[in-house]
Each structure stands twice: as structure tokens, then as C-alpha cells.
C-alpha positions as MATLAB code, in Angstrom:
seq = 'XXXXXXXXXXXXXXXXXXXXXXXXXXXXXXXXXXXXXXXXXXXXXXXXXXXXXXXXXXXXXXXXXXXXXXXXXXXXXXXXXXXXXXXXXXXXXXXXXXXXXXXXXXXXXXXXXXXXXXXXXXXXXXXXX';
ca = [
       4.853   -2.298  -26.721;
       3.448    1.150  -27.399;
       5.352    4.143  -28.679;
       4.339    7.639  -29.711;
       6.057   11.003  -29.922;
       5.086   11.495  -26.266;
       5.745    8.193  -24.510;
       7.048    4.661  -24.749;
       5.499    1.784  -22.805;
       6.803   -1.770  -22.655;
       6.644   -4.904  -20.545;
       9.994   -6.091  -19.208;
       9.487   -9.762  -18.446;
      12.651  -10.422  -16.416;
      11.540   -7.824  -13.847;
       7.758   -8.230  -14.247;
       7.579   -4.483  -14.899;
       5.435   -2.306  -17.117;
       7.815    0.538  -17.907;
       6.253    3.845  -18.971;
       8.662    6.521  -20.218;
       7.466   10.065  -20.787;
       9.407   11.636  -23.668;
       7.778   15.062  -23.570;
       4.736   16.968  -22.385;
       1.413   15.405  -23.356;
      -2.226   16.241  -22.723;
      -5.644   14.775  -23.494;
      -5.379   11.900  -26.021;
      -1.602   12.289  -26.299;
      -1.506   11.658  -22.529;
      -4.325    9.159  -22.163;
      -3.431    6.844  -25.056;
       0.006    5.908  -23.655;
      -1.385    5.602  -20.123;
      -4.149    3.323  -21.415;
      -1.541    1.253  -23.290;
       0.369    0.800  -20.028;
      -2.865   -0.200  -18.311;
      -3.504   -2.865  -20.962;
      -0.027   -4.304  -20.337;
      -0.679   -4.273  -16.592;
      -3.933   -6.150  -17.182;
      -2.126   -8.706  -19.337;
       0.701   -9.193  -16.823;
      -1.097   -9.515  -13.494;
       0.672   -8.335  -10.343;
       3.403   -6.556  -12.276;
       5.149   -3.413  -11.085;
       4.356   -0.092  -12.765;
       7.392    2.150  -13.215;
       7.024    5.637  -14.664;
      10.120    7.456  -15.867;
       9.050   11.011  -15.088;
      12.414   12.699  -15.688;
      10.829   14.416  -18.700;
       7.669   14.960  -16.674;
       5.310   17.884  -16.816;
       2.334   19.434  -15.081;
      -0.863   17.623  -16.047;
      -3.882   19.607  -17.128;
      -6.835   19.450  -14.742;
      -8.860   17.191  -17.056;
      -6.056   14.614  -17.246;
      -5.625   14.601  -13.463;
      -9.369   14.009  -13.036;
      -9.290   11.243  -15.665;
      -6.301    9.671  -13.930;
      -7.844    9.760  -10.473;
     -11.405    8.860  -11.481;
     -10.769    6.248  -14.187;
      -7.138    5.148  -14.475;
      -6.297    4.526  -10.802;
      -9.435    2.439  -10.108;
      -8.705    0.399  -13.252;
      -5.057    0.011  -12.252;
      -6.088   -1.375   -8.873;
      -7.996   -4.172  -10.649;
      -4.784   -5.392  -12.335;
      -3.222   -6.632   -9.109;
      -0.432   -4.070   -9.364;
       0.697   -3.108   -5.869;
       3.851   -1.071   -6.534;
       4.188    2.176   -8.480;
       7.701    3.470   -9.044;
       8.632    7.002  -10.073;
      12.031    7.598  -11.668;
      12.940   11.174  -10.843;
      16.044   13.200  -10.089;
      16.664   13.912   -6.411;
      15.118   17.350   -6.888;
      12.477   17.632   -9.587;
      11.006   20.704  -11.237;
       7.574   19.075  -10.960;
       7.588   18.275   -7.226;
       4.056   19.634   -6.786;
       2.723   17.387   -9.548;
       4.549   14.347   -8.183;
       3.304   15.072   -4.654;
      -0.267   15.354   -5.952;
      -0.058   11.981   -7.707;
       1.847   10.327   -4.856;
      -0.810   11.271   -2.288;
      -3.525    9.735   -4.467;
      -1.529    6.682   -5.563;
      -0.477    5.865   -1.978;
      -4.110    5.225   -1.077;
      -3.921    1.874   -2.894;
      -0.313    1.256   -3.949;
       3.165    1.288   -2.496;
       5.084    4.192   -4.044;
       8.825    3.933   -4.595;
      10.720    6.978   -5.779;
      14.282    6.564   -6.995;
      16.731    7.959   -9.515;
      16.947    4.795  -11.645;
      14.937    1.862  -12.942;
      17.355   -0.608  -11.324;
      16.996    0.996   -7.900;
      13.188    0.784   -8.043;
      13.320   -2.884   -9.091;
      15.721   -3.631   -6.212;
      13.581   -1.787   -3.651;
      10.412   -3.438   -4.972;
      11.979   -6.893   -4.536;
      12.670   -6.038   -0.899;
       9.049   -5.123   -0.136;
       7.111   -7.649   -2.217;
       5.861  -10.752   -0.403;
];
């Protein structure tokens, strides 16, 4: 488990999920350290589902988006993760940010967007082989 003022990341064994919860806006190391902690859990638990609770989400700075696209996503692909879930309200204040990430993530992962953790786990079970 990893926890900071900005995020909490944990592995939930019963669902084979790495659950990443954003608590508040984070940039640079405050953003990258929790994301890297989630990546380490995904490496440790091969083929797990990555769920990001983005209800407290925020617009990423350009440097963090580049880091995410150029380093994090290629590393995530190596973990065997195939499903990325976003927990968001039906209408989010950060739709543009979510759309940006979704377009990039969908190149290599199935994206599930729902309003709860349980709904993503249920939908993931329906699409996993």
C-alpha cells in the first residue's frame, strides 16, 4: 500500500485490482510517486485491473501528461494489465482531461468508466476472458 497527502494506492486481492484514489490535485513528484507506486503493485500482481478513482481529479500539467504517455503507459502495458477503470460522476468537471487520457489508454487497454468501484469490477468480469 502507498499513501500520501495526494493519493492512496492499494491492491485488493479479492478483485485482483490495483486501486488508485486521487485525494487532491498533484503535480510532478506528488503525481508521479503515487502513480509509480500503483505501477509497482501492477507489476507484482500480473494481469490485475487498474482502477483510478478520479472523482477528486484535476487537470494534469503538460509535463505529467508527457511522462504518463511516454513512460507510464508503456510500462503499464508490460504488467499484463488489460483493463483500466475510471470512477467518475456521470458528468465530470474534467471531461477534457479524461477524454485525453481515455484516447491514449484505449490504444492498449480496455477502458471502463463507471460511477463506482463495484460497477467497474462487475463490468470487467463480463469482458475478461
